[in-house]
C-alpha positions in Angstrom: 118.1 149.6 106.2 118.4 153.3 105.6 115.9 155.9 104.4 117.3 158.1 101.6 116.4 161.6 100.5 116.5 162.9 97.0 120.2 163.6 96.2 121.4 166.9 97.3 123.0 167.8 93.9 119.5 167.4 92.2 117.9 169.4 94.9 120.3 172.3 94.6 119.6 172.4 90.7 115.8 172.6 91.4 116.4 175.3 94.1 118.5 177.2 91.6 115.6 177.1 89.0 116.7 174.1 87.1 114.1 172.2 85.1 112.1 169.4 86.6 111.2 166.1 85.0 108.7 167.7 82.7 111.2 170.4 81.5 109.5 173.1 83.6 110.9 175.5 86.3 109.7 174.4 89.7 106.8 176.5 90.9 107.4 178.7 94.1 104.7 178.6 96.7 104.3 179.1 100.4 103.8 175.9 102.6 100.5 175.4 104.2 102.1 173.4 107.0 101.2 169.8 107.7 100.7 168.6 104.1 103.9 169.6 102.6 106.8 167.2 103.1 110.3 168.0 101.8 111.8 165.1 99.9 115.3 166.4 100.9 115.3 167.1 104.5 112.5 164.6 105.0 110.6 167.0 107.3 107.4 169.0 106.9 108.0 172.4 105.4 107.0 174.9 108.1 103.8 176.9 107.5 104.5 180.0 105.5 108.1 178.9 104.4 108.9 179.0 100.8 108.6 175.7 98.9 109.0 174.3 95.4 106.5 172.2 93.7 107.8 170.2 90.8 107.6 167.0 88.7 110.1 164.4 89.8 111.1 161.0 88.5 113.0 159.0 91.1 114.7 156.8 88.5 118.0 157.3 86.6 116.4 157.3 83.2 112.9 157.3 81.4 111.4 153.8 80.9 107.8 152.4 81.2 108.1 151.9 85.0 109.7 155.3 85.7 106.8 157.1 87.2 106.8 160.9 87.2 104.8 162.8 89.9 104.7 166.0 91.9 106.8 166.5 95.0 107.5 169.4 97.4 111.1 170.7 98.5 112.2 173.4 100.7 112.8 176.5 98.5 116.0 177.4 100.5 118.8 174.9 101.0 118.2 172.3 103.7 120.3 169.5 105.0 119.7 166.1 103.7 117.7 163.9 105.9 117.6 160.1 106.2 119.2 157.3 108.0 118.0 154.3 109.9 114.9 155.8 111.6 111.5 156.5 110.2 111.5 160.1 108.6 109.7 162.7 110.5 107.7 163.6 107.4 106.1 160.2 107.3 103.0 161.5 109.3 100.1 159.9 107.4 98.5 156.8 108.8 99.8 154.5 106.0 102.0 154.4 102.9 102.5 152.3 99.8 105.8 150.3 99.9 106.9 149.0 96.5 110.1 147.1 95.6 112.3 147.6 92.5 114.9 145.4 90.9 118.4 146.4 89.7 116.8 147.2 86.5 114.6 149.9 88.1 111.5 148.1 87.4 108.7 147.0 89.8 109.2 143.7 91.4 105.6 142.4 91.1 104.1 141.2 94.4 106.1 143.6 96.6 103.6 146.6 96.5 101.1 147.2 99.2 99.7 149.7 101.7 101.4 149.5 105.0 100.7 151.3 108.3 103.3 153.9 109.0 104.5 152.2 112.2 104.9 149.0 110.4 107.1 150.4 107.5 110.4 149.2 109.0 109.3 145.7 109.6 107.7 145.4 106.1 110.7 147.1 104.5 113.1 144.5 106.2 110.9 141.7 104.8 111.1 143.1 101.3 114.8 143.8 101.4 115.3 140.2 102.3 114.1 139.2 98.9 117.2 139.0 96.6 115.1 140.3 93.7 114.6 143.7 95.4 117.4 146.3 95.1 115.5 149.1 96.7 112.0 150.3 97.8 110.0 153.4 97.3 107.7 154.9 100.0 104.7 156.5 98.3 101.6 158.2 99.4 98.8 155.8 99.9 96.2 158.4 98.8 98.0 159.9 95.7 100.9 157.6 95.0 103.4 160.5 95.3 107.0 159.6 95.8 108.2 160.2 99.4 111.7 158.6 99.8 113.7 155.6 99.0 114.8 152.6 101.3 118.0 150.6 100.8 119.9 148.0 102.6 122.4 149.6 105.0 
């Protein structure tokens, strides 16, 4: 499996002031440190560094299951994170893992809160289900999108 960041082309548009999922220009703020994970480099945005706050829809098109929610990004260009290992930004004790089908809709029965250290094992179980095309990692407290997991 591999952990995927938001695509770089989308991130660069947001960093250049392009409209978010709500049609708004991303807000520019300063990171407070620990609680501001960048969904592109998949690291925490350092305290005091510029960051963007924006509405993001991690789906190709609007539809009933295409949730929109707030995310953070580094304000300055950063390298895309991801790969086989658990991303550095996943620092909370647990997260929601949820499976989606090829139609970008929730595969019922796949969602649940998982301890951070157990994410790779649970993701492997879910990706073994032929109905599941990919997974989302979401905040267990606020349901915010973190990253995507796909088969390698």
